[in-house]
C-alpha positions in Angstrom: -114.0 2.2 -45.7 -115.9 2.0 -42.4 -116.4 5.8 -42.5 -117.8 5.7 -46.0 -120.2 2.9 -45.0 -121.4 4.8 -41.9 -121.8 8.0 -44.1 -123.9 6.1 -46.7 -126.1 4.5 -44.0 -126.7 8.0 -42.5 -127.6 9.4 -46.0 -129.9 6.4 -46.6 -131.8 7.1 -43.3 -132.1 10.8 -44.1 -133.4 9.9 -47.6 -136.0 7.6 -46.1 -137.2 10.3 -43.7 -137.4 12.8 -46.6 -139.4 10.3 -48.7 -141.9 9.7 -45.8 -142.2 13.5 -45.4 -142.8 14.1 -49.1 -145.3 11.2 -49.2 -147.2 12.8 -46.2 -147.3 16.2 -47.9 -148.5 14.7 -51.1 -151.2 12.8 -49.3 -152.4 16.0 -47.5 -152.3 17.9 -50.8 -154.4 15.3 -52.6 -157.0 15.0 -49.8 -157.3 18.8 -49.7 -157.7 19.0 -53.4 -160.2 16.2 -53.4 -162.4 17.8 -50.8 -162.4 21.2 -52.5 -163.6 19.6 -55.8 -166.6 17.9 -54.1 -169.9 19.6 -55.1 -171.7 21.8 -52.5 -174.6 20.0 -50.7 -178.0 21.3 -51.7 -179.8 22.6 -48.7 -183.3 21.7 -50.2 -184.5 18.8 -52.3 -187.5 19.7 -54.4 -189.7 17.2 -56.1 -193.4 16.7 -57.1 -193.4 13.3 -55.4 -191.1 11.2 -53.3 -191.2 7.4 -53.1 -189.1 5.1 -50.9 -188.9 1.6 -52.3 -187.4 -1.6 -51.0 -184.6 -3.6 -52.7 -187.5 -5.6 -54.3 -189.1 -2.5 -55.8 -192.0 -2.3 -53.3 -193.1 1.2 -52.4 -193.1 1.6 -48.6 -193.3 5.4 -48.3 -194.9 8.1 -50.4 -194.8 11.9 -49.9 -196.8 13.9 -52.4 -198.9 17.1 -52.6 -202.7 16.9 -52.5 -205.4 19.5 -53.0 -205.3 20.8 -49.4 -201.7 20.0 -48.3 -199.0 17.3 -48.6 -199.7 13.7 -47.6 -197.3 11.1 -46.2 -198.4 7.5 -46.7 -196.6 4.5 -45.2 -197.1 1.0 -46.6 -196.1 -2.5 -45.6 -194.2 -4.9 -47.9 -197.6 -6.3 -49.1 -198.6 -2.8 -50.4 -201.2 -2.3 -47.6 -201.5 1.2 -46.4 -200.5 1.4 -42.7 -200.5 5.2 -42.0 -201.7 8.4 -43.6 -200.6 11.8 -42.4 -202.0 14.9 -44.2 -204.6 17.6 -44.2 -208.0 17.1 -42.8 -210.8 16.9 -45.4 -211.6 20.6 -45.5 -207.9 21.5 -45.4 -208.4 23.4 -42.1 -206.2 21.1 -40.0 -204.3 17.8 -39.8 -205.4 14.2 -40.1 -203.6 11.0 -39.0 -204.9 7.6 -39.8 -203.3 4.3 -38.6 -204.3 1.0 -40.0 -203.6 -2.6 -39.0 -201.5 -5.0 -41.2 -204.7 -6.0 -43.1 -205.1 -2.3 -44.1 -208.2 -1.8 -41.9 -208.8 1.3 -39.8 -207.4 1.2 -36.3 -207.1 4.8 -35.2 -207.9 8.2 -36.6 -207.0 11.6 -35.2 -208.0 14.9 -36.7 -207.9 18.6 -35.8 -209.4 21.6 -37.5 -210.9 25.0 -36.8 -213.8 23.3 -35.0 -211.7 21.2 -32.6 -210.1 17.8 -32.4 -211.3 14.2 -32.4 -210.0 10.7 -31.8 -211.7 7.6 -33.2 -210.7 4.0 -32.6 -211.9 0.8 -34.4 -212.1 -2.9 -33.7 -210.5 -5.5 -35.9 -213.4 -5.4 -38.3 -213.2 -1.6 -38.9 -216.2 -0.9 -36.7 -216.1 2.3 -34.6 -215.6 1.5 -30.9 -214.5 4.8 -29.3 -215.0 8.4 -30.3 -213.6 11.3 -28.3 -214.2 14.8 -29.5 -216.6 17.7 -29.7 -220.4 17.4 -29.8 -221.1 19.7 -32.7 -224.8 19.9 -31.8 -224.2 21.2 -28.2 -222.0 24.3 -28.0 -218.8 22.3 -28.8 -219.0 20.4 -25.5 -216.8 17.3 -25.2 -218.3 13.9 -25.8 -217.1 10.3 -25.5 -219.0 7.5 -27.3 -218.3 3.9 -26.6 -219.7 1.6 -29.2 -220.0 -2.1 -30.2 -220.3 -3.0 -33.9 -220.7 0.7 -34.8 -223.7 0.9 -32.4 -223.4 3.5 -29.5 -223.6 1.8 -26.2 -222.4 4.4 -23.7 -222.3 8.2 -24.3 -220.7 10.7 -21.9 -221.9 14.2 -22.8 -220.3 17.2 -21.1 -222.9 19.7 -22.3 -225.8 17.8 -20.7 -223.7 16.5 -17.8 -225.2 13.1 -18.6 -224.3 9.5 -19.3 -226.5 7.6 -21.8 -226.4 3.8 -21.5 -228.0 1.7 -24.2 -231.1 0.0 -22.9 -233.5 -1.7 -25.4 -236.2 -1.8 -22.7 -236.5 2.0 -22.7 -238.6 3.8 -25.3 -235.6 6.1 -26.3 -233.2 3.1 -26.4 -231.1 4.7 -23.6 -231.2 5.0 -19.9 -229.9 8.4 -18.7 -227.8 9.1 -15.6 -228.4 11.0 -13.5 -232.2 10.7 -13.6 
């Protein structure tokens, strides 16, 4: 009787091992079958327009084609435009525009066949700094510092001069060097 009991215990242990092995093989088979039935991932997503929206349905990102190239626009949760990235007006280069939380201009950068420029604004959207090419003078570099959209200091590489606003002078500017 003791021998029969030991033999039955041994058979039970072997049966348990066999059950675990069969379960593992079944699991591997199912996982392999499942992964083979998954659809292939598309390498490209094509659409006429792409919008990213918040859980509340507010659009915060738009990518869409324009006349000259694609444009990417980023909005805050209030719907104010914060950033534009796209083609420069003539379509010859790129344009980046950053705005503050009120939707007012803060910074613009552009490049095209004629060169590049950077423009900064104050909190009232008045131009305060322009760095770029002087289109009137052989594409020389120019830096304009302004207050309330009025030029106060102009550094002109072509003329190797600095113009400083001076209402006492007939031209409105003192020129350095004299």
